N, C-alpha and C positions, 0 to 999 in steps of 0.2 A: 566768661563764654565757654571754656573748656569743660568746666563743671556742668554746665547746662546740658551739653552734650552727653555727657557721662551719665548724668541722671535720668535723661530721657532714654538713653541706651539700656540702663538698668531694667525700666519697664518694657522697653520693646522687645529686647531678647527675652525677658522672662515670659512675655506673652507668647511668642513664638514657639519656646520650648514647651510651655504648659499646653499649648494649642496642639502641638506634635504628640505630646504623651496622651492627650484626650482623644484625638482621632485614631492614632496609629496604635496605641497601648492599651486604650481603653479605661485610662487612669482617670476616674471620676472624682478622686480626692484632691487632684493638683490645684484647681481653682479654689475651692474651699480653704485650702491650706494657705494659699497666696493672700486671699482675703483676710484670715485669721492673723497672718503675720503683719499685715498693715496695721491692725488695731494694737496687737501685743508690741510690735515695734515703736508705736507712737507713745504707748503707755511708758515702756522702757526708758525712751530718749527724755520723756519729761521728768520721770522718777530720777533718772541721772543727773538731770540739770539741776532739779531742786536739791539733791544731796550734795552737789558740787558747792552750793552757797557757802557753807561754814567753812570748809577747807580753803576754798579759793579766796575767800575774804581774809583768813587768817595769812595766807602767803603773799597776797598783794599788799597788805598791811606791812609785812615785814620788808617786802621790797620797797616800799615807799620809803621807809625809814633809811634803808641803804641809799636809795636815790638822793634823798636829803642830806645824807651825811657825808656825801662826797666819794662814794665807793667807786662810782662810775669813773671820777676823775683820777682816782688813784690807780684803777686798772688802765686808763689811758696813759698815764704817765710811765707805767711799767712796759706797755707795747710799743712806746715811741722810738726806741733804737731801732726795732725790727721793722717797723712799717715804713720808716724812713728809707730803709734798703728795699723794700719791697714796691715803693712808688717813687722810683729815681726821676720821674719825669715831672713831678710836682716841685716848684720852687721852695727852697728851703724856708722855713717859717712861715709859709702861706696858710691863711685861716682855715683852709678847706682840711688841713691835716687834722686840726682839734675837732672837726665834725665827724671825720673818719673814726678817730680814735673814739669819741664818744659813742658813735652808732654801733661799732664794734663791741665796745665795753657793755652797752646796755643789752645787746644781743646776747652776749655771754651770760649776763645775768637773768636772762629771759624777761626783760623789760620791754616787752612789745611796743607798748603805747609810747613809750620814749624813744625807742629805736628807730621806728618808722619816720617820724618826722625830722630826726636827725640825719636819716639815710637820704630822705629827699632833699634836704638842705644841702648835703654832701655832694650829691649828683648834679645839683643846680650849679655849685660852685666849680664842679670839675668840668661842666659843660661851658662855662666862661673861660677855661683854660684850652678847651679843645678848639684845634684849628679847622676841624671838620665837623660841622654842627649836626649832619646826619649820619655820622659815623661814630661808633663807640671808640673812645681813645683808650690806650694801654691802662692808665690809672682807673677809667671807668671799669674795665673788665676784671681788674684786680679786685676792686671795691666789691664789683658785684658777686663774683666768685666767693670772696670771703663771707658774703651775707648768705649765698644759696649753700655753702657746705654746712652750715648750721651749727658751728661750734657753741655749745651751750655748757656752762658750768653746772648750772642748777636747773634740771628739767622739771619745773613745778609742776606744770600742767599735767604731765604724764603721772606724777607721782599722786596727783588729785584725783585722777580717773581711776588709778589702780585702788586707790582707798575706797572710792565708791563702789567699784566692783568687786569689793570683798577680799582683796588681796591680803595674804596673812601678814606679809612685810611689803608695803608699798614701796619701800626704798631698795628693795633688793636688785633692782635694775640700774640703780644710780651709777656705779662704776662701770658696768658693760657699756651703758649708753656714753659715758665719757670716753670710753677707749673707742668706740665706734665712731663718734663725732670727730675725734681728734684724728683718726684715720682718713675720714672724708676731707677735713680741712687741710691736712698735711699734702694729701694728693692734689687737692685743687690748687694748693699754693705752688707745688712743685712743676705741675703741668702748665700753670699760667707763666710761671717763671721762665719755662722752656720755650713756650711761644713767644715770649717778649724779650727773651735773651737777657734775662737778669742773671748777674752772678751769684749762683747758688753756693759757691765757694767763698764768697765773702765771709770774714772772720764773724761779724755780727749775726749773719743767717746762719751759719754752721753751729755757732755756740747756741742760738735760740732754738733752731729746728732740732739739732742734734742732742741737745740737753733734754728737750721735751720728749724725743724718742728714747733716750736711755731711760727716762723716768716711766715712761710706758711699758717699755721692755721689761723693767723691773718689777712692775706691777703684775704685768702678765706672767713673768717667770715665777714670781712668788706665789701667785694663785694658782698656777699649774703644778706645784708641789704639794698641793692639799688635795684631799679627797673631795667629792662633791658636797657632803656635809658640812666640813670644815670650811669649805671655800663660801658656802652660802651664808654660814655663820660668821665669818669674818668680814665677807662683802658687806653685809647687812649692818654689822656693828661699825666698821669704817665708816659706812655711808651716813649712819645716824649721828656719830661722833661729828663728822665733817659738817653736817647740816646744822646741827645744834651750835658749832662753833661758829658757821656763818652767820646764825641768828645773834649770837652774842657780839660778834664783830660789828655787825650792822649797828646794833644798840650802842656800842662803845663809839662808833664813828659818829653817830648823831649826837651822843652826849658831848663829844669833843667838839663838835661843831656849834654847840649850844642850840640844837634842835629840840623841840618839844616832840618826843619821841612818841608820846602817847596819841597826840593829836595827829601827828603824821601817819601812825598806824590807822587810827580811825578814818582818815581820808582814804588811804589805800585799800582799806576793807570795804569801804562804800563802793569804790571802784571793782572790787572782786565780786560784790553783790550785783552790781549792774552788769558785769560781764557773765555772770552765771544766768542772769534773766535773759541777756541779749542772746545767748547762744541756742536757747530752746528751740525756736523754729529751724535753724540750721541743722541741730542735731536730728530733730524730727524728719525733715526731709531726707537726709542721708540715711539715717538707720531704716526708715521705711522703704526707701529705694533698695538698700543692700538686703533687707528682709525679704522683699519680693523676689530679688535675683537669686537669693538662698532657697526660699521655698519651692520656686518652680524647678530647681535642680540645676540651674546655670552655674551657680558657684561650684558645685560638686564635679560637674564637667569639666570647669576650667583647672580646678586644682587636681583632679583626677589626671588630666591630660598631661599637666607639668610633672606631675609625680611620675607617670610612666616614663617620660623623657628622662627625667633624673635617674630613675632606677635602671632605665636601659643602658645609661651610661656609667653605671657601677656605683651611683652616689646613694647616700640616705636622703630619703624624701620627707623627713620628719618636719623640715622647716617651711614646707611648701603650703601650708595652712595660713601661715603669716604673710605669704608673698604678696597678697592684694594690697597690704598696707604699704609695702616697699614699692609697688609699682604705681600706686596713687599719690604717694607723696610728692614727686616732682611737678604734679599736676595741681593738685588742690590740698591745702592743709586741713580744710575742714572734711573733705572727702576721705584722707587718709586717717583723721580722727574717727571718723565714723566707721571705718574698716577696723582699725585698732579696738575700737569698743565692741563692735560685733565679734572679733576673733576671741576676746575675753569672755563675752557673753556666752560663745558657743562652746568654746574649749575649756574655759575657766581661767581666771586671772592669774593662778599660779601654775598654769600648764605651761610646757615649753613653747608652744604656739602663742599663748597669750603673752607671756614675757618677751618673745621674740618679736612680736607685733609692736610692743612698746619700743622695744630697742629701736626698730626700724623707724619709728616715729621719730624718735629722738637723735637718729644718725644723721640726717640730713634736714634740708629745708625745701619750701616749694620754689623750685628753680623757674619755672615758667612764669609763676604769679610774680616773683620778685623782678625777673626780668622784664615782664609787661608793664609793672607799676614803676620801677626806677627809669627805665629806658624811655617809656611812654611820657614820664613826666617832663622829659626834656627834649622830646622829639626825635630821638634815636632810632633810625629804620634799619641801618647796617650794623648788626651785632659783632660781626668778624668772628673772632674764635670763642665768644663768650658761652655760646649754647654747649659747645664741645667741652670746654674746661669744667663748666657747671654740672654736666652729664657725668663726665669721668669721676669727679668730686662725689656725685650721687652713687655711681657704681662701687667706687671703693667703700663708702659707707655702708651700703647693702652688703657687700662681700665680708667686710671686718664684722657687721652685726651678726651674721650668721656664724662666723667663726667663734666670735666671743660668747654668743649665745650656748654653742656647743661646749666651750671651755667651763662655763660657769654653771649651766643647768642640764646638760646632757640632752638627749633627744626623748 
């Protein structure tokens, strides 16, 4: 419903601004430009979707091998000690713990098709333990925030879009996204723990979160000592090595589990083809709406206004062009995806704005959509501190994404 209002607003605002330009400034070219944008944006959306088919089929096939090979279970076992501390209200060895682990693990691997059913199942089980059926319990909120913070190890879809948009090195945003989404998740965990009075000084929590922070700090320190060209070279090289190692590890896990990896790959690739076809109408709708909004001059008014405020405060406004992606992400995943594609189309996939829009897309998840789906599935109407914690995690992801983008790519 939120996306419905946003999409209508794109057209409504564009019409008002274009009418103002025609009447008061005598700009007779604004409406032809808007109509031209509808055709060109629709064509671009279809071409992008068509071009996604091969790469998306490849990665969906690889992910299916990992899923069949038990990689999700391996991650779940690794997360077990920490999650037992983050969900103290859940009885020990309760079956819901397994659903939570599996959901978060699937999200980390970008397995959306597997993560959502597991998440809904976990929420149903948490509702059974909930004494107040219309009010979100502490475990429900922690689970929701872990989902909305968007921790993803392999941002497959973003790299696929960068490939289609002509990026020289589609994987160069891999490490920046990992750093930004880690900051979002860490903030979400800490804020929720403070709200729920969970002991952040517990040995397991300190070791897990502290160790992760030290690892991230080491990455940032190491890259900060390099110049921009070396940083880009090392970042891309490490990302490509890690991704290929993940492919090999997934295949090895499949062979170890006696999975027919070829058949698993084909099944996943079919899902990738179906996904690429399914997103065509959504991408057409979003890109046409954004194209109309941009052609009318409304997007320039928005970004110029924000840039003026940033400059007045003494800041660098180089990041403002990517900001619409960040602002859209908590509301709509498809809307933010459209903003990301529009930014790469307008500024270039390898521009600072194009890269930053990709980092924004990968830093967090769709807070309000996840809240509506997960809480709505079990009839929760009183969300307590869920929205506040989710949005604070989003804010941390946005701020860290900007900082990481300047560190790796400059302005």
